[in-house]
C-alpha positions as CSV (number, residue, x, y, z in Angstrom):
1,M,2.5,6.4,21.6
2,K,1.0,9.6,23.0
3,F,-1.9,11.4,21.3
4,T,-2.9,15.0,21.0
5,N,-6.3,16.3,20.0
6,K,-5.7,19.7,18.3
7,Y,-8.9,19.7,16.3
8,N,-11.4,18.4,19.0
9,I,-12.0,15.0,17.4
10,P,-15.2,13.5,19.0
11,E,-14.8,11.0,21.9
12,E,-16.4,8.1,19.9
13,I,-13.8,8.6,17.1
14,I,-11.0,8.7,19.7
15,S,-12.3,5.5,21.3
16,S,-12.1,3.7,18.0
17,I,-8.6,5.0,17.3
18,E,-7.4,3.8,20.7
19,S,-9.1,0.4,20.3
20,P,-6.7,-2.5,20.9
21,N,-8.1,-4.3,17.8
22,W,-5.7,-2.7,15.4
23,Y,-3.6,-4.9,13.1
24,N,-0.7,-6.9,14.7
25,K,1.9,-9.0,13.0
26,G,0.8,-12.2,14.7
27,D,3.3,-15.0,15.7
28,C,6.2,-14.1,13.4
29,D,9.6,-12.3,13.5
30,I,8.6,-9.8,10.9
31,S,5.5,-9.1,8.8
32,A,5.2,-8.4,5.1
33,T,4.5,-4.7,6.1
34,G,7.6,-4.7,8.3
35,L,9.7,-6.2,5.5
36,L,8.7,-3.3,3.2
37,Q,9.2,-0.7,5.8
38,P,12.6,1.1,6.0
39,P,14.6,-0.6,8.8
40,K,15.5,2.7,10.3
41,I,11.8,3.6,10.8
42,R,10.9,0.2,12.1
43,I,13.7,0.2,14.7
44,L,13.2,3.8,15.8
45,S,9.5,3.2,16.0
46,D,10.0,0.4,18.5
47,K,12.8,2.2,20.4
48,Y,10.7,5.4,20.9
49,K,7.2,3.9,20.9
50,D,6.5,5.5,24.3
51,S,7.7,9.0,23.2
52,I,6.1,9.3,19.8
53,I,3.4,12.0,19.7
54,Q,0.7,11.9,17.0
55,D,-2.6,13.8,16.7
56,Y,-5.8,11.8,16.5
57,S,-6.6,13.6,13.2
58,D,-3.6,11.8,11.6
59,R,-5.2,8.4,12.2
60,I,-8.5,9.1,10.5
61,W,-7.7,7.6,7.1
62,M,-6.3,4.5,8.9
63,L,-9.5,4.2,10.8
64,L,-11.6,4.5,7.6
65,G,-9.4,1.9,6.0
66,S,-9.9,-0.5,8.9
67,A,-13.6,0.0,8.8
68,V,-13.8,-0.8,5.1
69,H,-11.7,-3.9,5.7
70,A,-14.0,-5.1,8.5
71,I,-17.2,-4.6,6.5
72,L,-15.8,-6.4,3.5
73,E,-14.4,-9.3,5.6
74,N,-17.8,-9.8,7.4
75,S,-19.7,-9.7,4.1
76,N,-17.6,-12.3,2.4
77,K,-17.0,-14.9,5.1
78,D,-19.3,-17.4,3.5
79,S,-18.4,-16.7,-0.1
80,E,-15.7,-18.3,-2.3
81,N,-13.2,-15.7,-1.0
82,L,-10.7,-16.4,1.8
83,T,-10.7,-13.2,3.8
84,E,-8.1,-11.8,6.2
85,E,-6.1,-15.0,6.1
86,R,-2.9,-14.8,8.2
87,M,-0.1,-17.0,6.8
88,Y,3.5,-17.7,7.7
89,A,6.7,-19.1,6.2
90,E,10.2,-19.8,7.4
91,L,12.8,-18.2,5.2
92,G,16.3,-16.8,5.7
93,G,16.4,-17.7,9.3
94,M,13.2,-15.7,10.0
95,K,9.5,-16.5,10.4
96,I,7.7,-14.0,8.1
97,G,4.0,-13.4,8.2
98,G,1.3,-11.6,6.3
99,Q,-2.5,-11.2,6.3
100,T,-4.2,-11.0,2.9
101,D,-7.4,-9.1,2.6
102,S,-9.0,-11.5,0.1
103,I,-8.1,-14.6,-1.9
104,C,-10.5,-15.8,-4.6
105,L,-10.3,-19.6,-4.1
106,K,-11.9,-20.4,-7.4
107,N,-9.1,-18.9,-9.5
108,S,-6.4,-18.1,-7.0
109,I,-6.4,-14.4,-7.3
110,V,-4.8,-12.5,-4.4
111,K,-6.5,-9.2,-3.6
112,D,-5.8,-6.3,-1.4
113,Y,-8.2,-3.4,-0.5
114,K,-6.8,0.1,-0.5
115,V,-8.8,3.2,0.6
116,T,-6.8,5.7,-1.4
117,S,-6.9,8.8,-3.6
118,V,-7.8,9.3,-7.2
119,Y,-4.2,10.5,-7.8
120,A,-2.8,7.2,-6.5
121,V,-5.0,5.2,-8.7
122,K,-4.1,7.3,-11.8
123,D,-0.4,7.1,-10.9
124,C,-0.7,3.3,-10.6
125,L,-2.4,2.9,-13.9
126,K,0.2,5.1,-15.6
127,K,3.4,3.7,-14.2
128,G,2.6,1.1,-11.6
129,K,3.2,1.3,-7.8
130,I,6.2,-0.6,-6.7
131,E,5.1,-0.8,-3.0
132,W,1.8,-2.4,-3.9
133,E,3.6,-4.8,-6.3
134,Q,6.1,-5.8,-3.6
135,Q,3.4,-6.3,-0.9
136,L,1.1,-8.4,-3.1
137,N,3.9,-10.6,-4.3
138,I,4.9,-11.4,-0.7
139,Y,1.3,-12.4,0.0
140,A,1.3,-14.5,-3.2
141,Y,4.4,-16.3,-2.0
142,L,2.9,-17.0,1.4
143,Y,-0.3,-18.3,-0.1
144,S,1.5,-20.5,-2.6
145,V,3.7,-22.0,0.2
146,N,0.8,-22.5,2.7
147,Y,-1.7,-23.9,0.3
148,D,0.6,-25.4,-2.4
149,V,-1.2,-23.6,-5.2
150,E,-0.1,-21.4,-8.0
151,V,-1.4,-17.8,-7.8
152,S,-2.9,-16.7,-11.1
153,A,-3.2,-12.9,-10.7
154,L,-2.8,-10.0,-8.2
155,N,-5.4,-7.2,-7.8
156,I,-5.6,-4.0,-5.8
157,I,-9.2,-3.1,-5.1
158,A,-8.9,0.6,-4.8
159,I,-11.6,2.6,-3.2
160,C,-11.1,6.3,-4.0
161,R,-12.0,8.4,-1.0
162,D,-12.0,11.7,-3.0
163,W,-13.8,10.5,-6.2
164,N,-16.6,12.6,-7.6
165,K,-18.6,12.6,-10.9
166,S,-17.4,16.1,-11.9
167,G,-13.9,14.7,-12.2
168,L,-15.1,12.7,-15.3
169,L,-15.8,16.0,-17.1
170,R,-12.4,17.5,-16.3
171,D,-10.0,14.7,-16.8
172,K,-10.0,12.0,-19.5
173,D,-7.9,9.7,-17.3
174,Y,-10.2,10.0,-14.3
175,P,-11.3,6.7,-12.9
176,P,-14.8,5.8,-14.2
177,S,-16.0,4.7,-10.7
178,A,-15.0,5.2,-7.1
179,V,-14.0,1.5,-7.0
180,V,-11.3,0.4,-9.4
181,T,-9.6,-3.0,-9.8
182,L,-6.0,-2.5,-10.6
183,P,-4.0,-5.4,-12.0
184,I,-0.6,-5.8,-10.3
185,K,2.4,-7.5,-11.9
186,L,2.8,-11.1,-10.6
187,W,6.4,-12.3,-10.2
188,N,7.4,-15.9,-10.4
189,K,8.1,-17.8,-7.2
190,E,11.9,-17.5,-7.5
191,Q,11.7,-13.7,-7.9
192,Q,9.4,-13.5,-4.9
193,E,11.7,-15.6,-2.7
194,K,14.8,-13.6,-3.8
195,F,13.1,-10.3,-3.0
196,I,12.0,-11.6,0.5
197,L,15.5,-12.8,1.3
198,E,17.0,-9.5,0.2
199,R,14.6,-7.6,2.6
200,I,15.3,-10.1,5.4
201,K,19.0,-9.4,5.0
202,I,18.5,-5.7,5.1
203,H,16.5,-5.9,8.3
204,S,18.8,-8.4,9.9
205,D,21.8,-6.3,9.2
206,A,20.0,-3.2,10.7
207,D,19.0,-5.2,13.8
208,Y,22.7,-6.2,14.3
209,S,23.8,-2.6,13.9
210,N,21.2,-1.6,16.5
211,V,22.3,-4.2,19.0
212,M,25.9,-3.3,18.5
213,D,25.1,0.4,18.8
214,Y,26.4,1.1,15.3
215,E,24.9,3.7,13.0
216,L,21.6,2.5,11.5
217,P,21.3,2.4,7.7
218,E,19.9,5.5,6.2
219,C,16.6,5.6,4.4
220,T,17.1,5.9,0.6
221,D,15.7,8.9,-1.4
222,Q,13.0,6.6,-2.6
223,E,12.1,5.7,1.0
224,T,12.0,9.3,2.1
225,W,9.9,10.3,-0.9
226,K,12.5,12.9,-1.8
227,R,11.5,15.5,-4.4
228,D,14.3,16.5,-6.7
229,D,16.0,19.9,-6.5
230,V,14.7,22.4,-9.1
231,W,16.0,25.7,-10.4
232,A,13.3,28.3,-10.9
233,V,13.6,31.0,-13.6
234,K,11.9,33.9,-12.0
235,K,11.0,37.5,-12.9
236,K,11.2,40.1,-10.2
237,N,7.8,41.2,-8.9
238,R,6.2,38.0,-10.2
239,K,5.1,35.3,-7.7
240,T,5.2,32.3,-9.9
241,A,8.2,31.0,-11.8
242,L,8.5,31.2,-15.6
243,R,9.9,27.7,-15.7
244,L,11.2,25.0,-13.4
245,L,14.3,23.2,-14.6
246,S,16.3,20.2,-13.2
247,S,19.7,21.9,-13.2
248,K,21.2,25.4,-13.0
249,E,22.8,24.8,-16.5
250,K,19.4,24.1,-18.0
251,A,18.0,27.2,-16.4
252,H,20.7,29.3,-18.0
253,T,20.1,27.5,-21.4
254,Y,16.4,28.2,-21.1
255,I,17.1,31.9,-20.6
256,A,19.6,32.1,-23.4
257,E,17.9,30.0,-26.0
258,E,14.2,30.3,-25.4
259,L,13.9,33.8,-24.1
260,G,16.9,35.2,-26.0
261,Q,17.3,39.0,-26.2
262,Q,14.1,39.8,-24.5
263,S,15.6,38.3,-21.3
264,D,17.7,41.4,-20.9
265,E,14.6,43.5,-20.3
266,M,12.8,41.0,-18.0
267,D,14.9,41.4,-14.8
268,L,15.3,37.6,-14.4
269,Y,17.0,35.6,-11.7
270,I,17.5,31.9,-10.9
271,E,16.2,30.5,-7.6
272,H,17.5,27.1,-6.3
273,R,14.7,25.1,-4.6
274,K,16.0,22.2,-2.5
275,G,14.1,19.0,-2.8
276,E,12.0,18.1,0.2
277,Y,12.0,14.8,2.1
278,V,8.2,14.5,1.9
279,R,7.8,11.4,4.1
280,C,10.2,12.7,6.8
281,K,8.5,16.1,6.9
282,S,4.9,15.0,7.1
283,Y,4.4,11.3,7.3
284,C,7.2,9.7,9.3
285,P,6.3,9.0,13.0
286,V,10.0,9.1,14.1
287,S,11.4,12.1,12.3
288,D,11.9,13.9,15.6
289,F,14.3,11.1,16.7
290,C,16.1,10.7,13.3
291,N,19.6,12.1,12.9
292,Q,19.3,11.7,9.1
293,Y,16.3,14.0,8.9
294,K,17.8,16.5,11.3
295,E,21.0,16.7,9.3
296,S,19.0,17.1,6.0
297,M,17.1,20.0,7.6
298,N,20.4,21.7,8.6
299,V,21.7,21.3,5.1
300,S,18.5,22.8,3.7
């Protein structure tokens, strides 16, 4: 990977970002993080690892997360918590690995630290977060296999990097503290194993396609964080839309039924806004090398 420094990040920060002590998958074929990654991103990241260009500023939150992990690990080494434990298991013809942030030995609770946003915490409390659920259940499976114990619960320890007290006054759903413990749904062992095997097959098939020079499987809309298309009902000479609807038909219905006769005098029009591929556009390290993203941009 090559780095740029567009915003004059200080040398000591750059040195930390370039440190060789970043997380690695250990002695396994694929890690828990790798299993959850879209296979196209994983394969292209390896293929173009020497050509990927990233700015140092894009690694700041990762650096902060690593610092928090290191501090918590060092502070809990002699406690009843098992910290940064790397575990392995043979399954589906692969050796999978994962490193848990913390396991409470007293009651077998698997925990993971996340330096994240208030929005992510609120979103998780409201409807769950499937990526965190999948990740922690892989860790739970590895722990149960390696130590022959039954995991009792899963927790995300979320540290909100943008939390502030004034948010409590504005939002009734605002987290009461900058640190929030989020309970995560625990699957039974059969569900965990089934999910891991499904992910192994997806990645194995993608690896075969890559070796045979076949087309790699495309990332799903969920994996690209695709926003849905919307149809904006707009009034000429007004910047913001009167309403955003999920289809052109609903936009016409809104004009006819809710605005009625007054719509004739409002000089309205309907604007189609294509849904963006948020991950591809701003967060994927290999979008420059991805035919799927390039094709989606041409369509847009």
